C-alpha positions in Angstrom: 3.0 20.0 -3.7 4.2 17.2 -1.3 1.9 16.0 1.4 2.6 15.8 5.1 3.4 12.3 6.2 1.0 12.7 9.2 -1.7 12.1 6.6 -0.7 8.5 6.7 -1.8 7.7 10.2 0.3 6.0 12.9 -2.0 3.9 15.1 -1.0 2.7 18.5 -2.6 1.1 21.6 -1.2 3.8 23.9 -0.1 7.4 23.4 3.4 6.1 22.7 4.6 3.1 20.7 4.1 0.8 23.7 7.7 -0.4 24.0 6.9 -2.0 27.4 4.7 -4.6 25.8 5.7 -8.0 24.3 2.9 -7.9 21.8 4.1 -8.6 18.3 1.9 -5.8 16.9 2.6 -2.6 18.8 1.6 -0.1 16.1 0.0 0.0 12.7 -0.8 2.3 9.7 -4.0 3.9 8.5 -5.1 6.7 6.2 -7.9 9.3 6.3 -11.0 9.6 4.2 -14.1 11.7 4.3 -16.9 9.2 3.8 -20.6 10.0 3.1 -22.0 7.7 5.8 -19.4 8.0 8.6 -17.9 11.4 7.9 -14.1 11.8 8.6 -12.7 8.4 9.4 -9.3 6.7 9.6 -9.2 3.4 7.7 -7.0 0.6 9.0 -7.3 -3.2 9.3 -9.8 -5.1 11.6 -7.0 -7.3 12.8 -5.2 -4.2 14.2 -8.3 -3.6 16.4 -8.6 -7.3 17.3 -4.9 -7.5 18.3 -5.5 -4.9 21.1 -3.4 -6.0 24.1 -5.8 -4.4 26.6 -9.3 -5.4 27.6 -11.0 -2.4 25.9 -10.3 -3.0 22.2 -12.4 0.0 21.3 -9.8 2.5 22.5 -6.8 3.2 20.2 -4.7 6.2 19.4 -4.3 7.9 16.0 -1.2 10.1 15.7 -1.0 10.1 19.5 -4.6 11.1 20.2 -7.2 8.8 21.6 -9.9 7.5 19.2 -12.6 4.9 19.1 -13.8 2.3 16.6 -16.6 3.5 14.2 -17.0 0.2 12.2 -15.4 -3.2 12.6 -16.0 -4.8 9.2 -14.1 -7.8 10.3 -16.7 -8.6 13.0 -19.7 -7.5 10.9 -18.7 -8.7 7.4 -15.6 -10.8 7.6 -13.5 -8.2 5.8 -10.2 -7.1 7.3 -11.0 -3.4 7.5 -12.0 -1.1 10.3 -12.9 2.6 10.6 -11.7 4.7 13.5 -12.9 8.2 14.5 -10.6 11.0 13.6 -9.6 12.9 16.8 -10.4 16.6 16.8 -6.8 17.6 17.3 -5.8 15.4 14.3 -8.4 17.2 12.2 -7.1 20.5 13.3 -3.6 19.6 12.2 -4.6 19.8 8.5 -4.5 16.2 7.5 -5.3 15.2 3.9 -8.3 13.1 3.1 -7.5 10.5 0.5 -9.7 9.7 -2.5 -10.8 6.1 -3.3 -11.0 4.4 -6.6 -12.0 1.0 -8.0 -9.6 -1.0 -10.3 -9.7 -4.5 -11.7 -6.6 -4.3 -14.0 -3.8 -6.7 -13.2 -0.1 -6.3 -13.7 -0.3 -2.6 -13.0 1.8 -0.6 -10.6 1.0 0.2 -7.0 2.9 2.1 -4.3 2.2 2.2 -0.6 3.4 4.3 2.4 3.5 3.1 5.9 5.4 3.1 9.2 8.3 0.7 9.8 10.5 0.1 12.8 14.0 1.3 12.4 16.5 -1.6 12.4 18.1 -1.9 15.8 15.9 0.9 17.3 12.7 -0.8 18.4 11.3 2.4 19.9 11.5 4.4 16.7 9.7 4.2 13.4 10.4 5.7 9.9 8.1 6.7 7.1 8.7 4.2 4.3 7.5 3.7 0.7 7.4 0.4 -1.2 6.2 -0.3 -4.7 5.9 -3.0 -7.3 3.4 -4.8 -9.6 0.0 -6.0 -8.4 -1.2 -9.3 -9.6 -4.2 -11.5 -8.9 -7.5 -9.7 -8.3 -8.9 -12.7 -6.4 -12.0 -13.5 -4.4 -11.5 -14.7 -0.8 -13.8 -15.5 2.0 -13.3 -15.4 5.8 -13.4 -18.8 7.4 -16.1 -17.4 9.7 -19.6 -18.6 8.8 -22.0 -16.1 7.4 -19.3 -13.8 5.9 -19.4 -12.6 2.3 -16.7 -13.1 -0.3 -14.6 -10.1 -1.1 -11.8 -9.2 -3.5 -8.1 -8.9 -2.6 -5.0 -7.8 -4.5 -1.8 -9.9 -4.4 1.2 -7.5 -4.2 4.9 -7.8 -4.7 7.6 -5.5 -3.3 9.8 -5.1 -6.4 12.1 -2.5 -5.0 15.7 -2.9 -6.1 18.4 -1.9 -3.5 21.6 -1.1 -5.3 23.6 -1.0 -2.0 22.9 -4.6 -1.1 22.3 -5.9 -4.7 19.1 -7.4 -3.5 15.5 -6.9 -4.5 14.3 -6.5 -0.9 16.0 -4.4 1.8 14.7 -3.1 5.1 12.0 -1.3 3.0 9.8 -4.4 3.1 6.3 -5.3 4.3 6.2 -5.6 8.0 3.5 -6.0 10.7 3.3 -2.2 11.2 2.2 -1.8 7.5 -1.2 -3.3 8.3 -3.8 -0.7 7.2 -1.5 1.2 4.8 -3.1 2.7 1.7 -2.3 1.0 -1.6 -2.3 3.6 -4.4 -2.6 3.1 -8.1 -0.4 5.1 -10.5 -1.8 7.3 -13.3 -0.2 10.0 -15.4 -1.4 12.9 -13.3 -0.1 12.7 -9.8 -3.4 14.2 -8.5 -5.3 11.3 -10.1 -3.7 8.6 -8.0 -6.3 6.8 -5.9 -6.4 4.4 -3.0 -7.4 1.1 -4.5 -6.7 -1.2 -1.6 -6.0 -1.6 2.2 -2.8 -3.5 3.0 -4.1 -6.4 5.0 -2.0 -9.5 5.2 1.8 -9.7 5.2 2.7 -13.1 3.8 5.3 -15.3 5.3 7.4 -15.2 2.2 9.5 -12.0 2.0 8.1 -9.4 -0.3 4.5 -10.6 -0.8 1.3 -9.2 0.7 -2.4 -9.1 0.2 -4.6 -6.0 0.2 -8.4 -5.7 0.5 -9.7 -4.2 -2.8 -11.6 -1.0 -2.2 -14.4 -2.2 -4.5 -15.4 -4.7 -1.8 -16.0 -1.9 0.7 -19.5 -1.0 -0.2 -20.0 1.0 3.0 -17.5 3.5 1.7 -19.2 3.9 -1.7 -15.9 3.6 -3.7 -15.5 5.9 -6.7 -15.6 5.1 -10.4 -13.5 2.5 -12.1 -9.9 3.7 -12.9 -8.4 3.6 -16.3 -5.0 4.2 -18.0 -3.1 3.0 -15.0 0.7 2.7 -15.2 2.5 -0.5 -15.8 6.2 -1.6 -16.0 6.9 -2.1 -19.7 9.7 -1.8 -22.3 10.8 1.7 -23.1 9.5 3.0 -26.4 11.8 2.7 -29.4 13.8 5.8 -30.3 16.9 6.6 -32.3 19.4 6.0 -29.5 17.9 2.8 -28.4 17.9 1.5 -32.0 21.5 2.6 -32.5 22.5 0.9 -29.2 20.8 -2.3 -30.4 22.7 -2.2 -33.7 26.0 -1.7 -31.9 25.3 -4.6 -29.5 25.1 -2.4 -26.5 22.6 -4.0 -24.2 21.2 -1.0 -22.4 22.9 1.7 -24.3 22.8 3.8 -21.1 19.0 3.9 -21.2 16.4 2.2 -19.0 14.9 -0.8 -20.6 11.9 -0.9 -18.2 9.9 2.3 -17.7 6.5 3.2 -16.5 4.0 3.1 -19.4 0.7 4.8 -19.5 -0.4 4.2 -23.1 -3.4 2.3 -24.2 -1.3 -0.8 -24.9 -2.0 -3.2 -22.1 0.0 -6.2 -20.9 -1.8 -9.4 -21.6 -3.7 -10.8 -18.7 -2.3 -14.3 -18.8 1.3 -13.0 -18.5 0.9 -11.7 -14.9 1.3 -15.2 -13.3 4.4 -15.8 -15.4 5.9 -12.5 -14.3 5.0 -13.2 -10.7 6.9 -16.5 -10.8 9.9 -14.8 -12.4 10.1 -12.2 -9.7 9.7 -14.8 -7.0 12.4 -17.0 -8.3 15.1 -14.4 -9.1 17.4 -13.1 -6.3 17.6 -9.6 -7.9 15.1 -7.7 -10.0 16.3 -5.2 -12.6 16.3 -1.6 -11.4 12.9 0.0 -12.0 11.8 3.6 -11.8 9.9 4.3 -8.6 6.3 5.4 -9.2 5.9 9.1 -8.3 4.1 9.9 -5.0 3.0 13.2 -3.5 4.6 12.1 -0.3 8.1 11.6 -1.8 9.5 15.0 -1.0 8.0 15.2 2.5 11.4 15.1 4.3 13.1 17.5 1.9 10.9 20.6 2.5 
């Protein structure tokens, strides 16, 4: 059953997109959880709150309805995450609360959904999905004194665009993606969990960082995930072996598929793969990880 895209929150500084402002960040993304300590909350980035163009940074809008800041973890802990109140009208609209999960496995697949400005239409946004491999599970610390170290994911947008022949198209990380949920991929679609909060869009095209959910103790993240999907070689079968013997490179079959078996990519290979993806102008076509939001516009 596809989900409603309104469950990926659109956060603005006014009821509209604020097209009359020159601020570089006019809107952002968030997602809804039902936390033990704070109750219903919208998760986004602390820098989204701090970038508020007005004097009252505590007032923002979630899906067009006014809200307020519940927790500024950037100010309190030096972690780029904030929690916003969920407006009553948004609750009444039947939004989905997302489940959290902890993961420490590198070179696995992630996908993320967020809001992106339509090219040439600065007053309109579209609902976009990107995906790719996630790499370093690194520890960083805010430069502000007194803050605690926390874990982040390094992400790569590995989407292949057959129309342009490029790895990256308009479906790329952009400022409006701040606060987007980063999902893992498991065999059962209902077992996908939010394992990170998209935090920093890097200067180089196609790279970003996400705060790891395991660092958000105030949200009491769920158990460690296992058997997460990874991009790997397709299992051997009769047609693939025949194609190999005949010298047919792909034999009409995908060479890279999503694998869920217990075989795990070696940890030291993830840096090599990251450099390969960074260096090449085009990545080979890869299957998109499934998402319950994929068919939202087809209903």
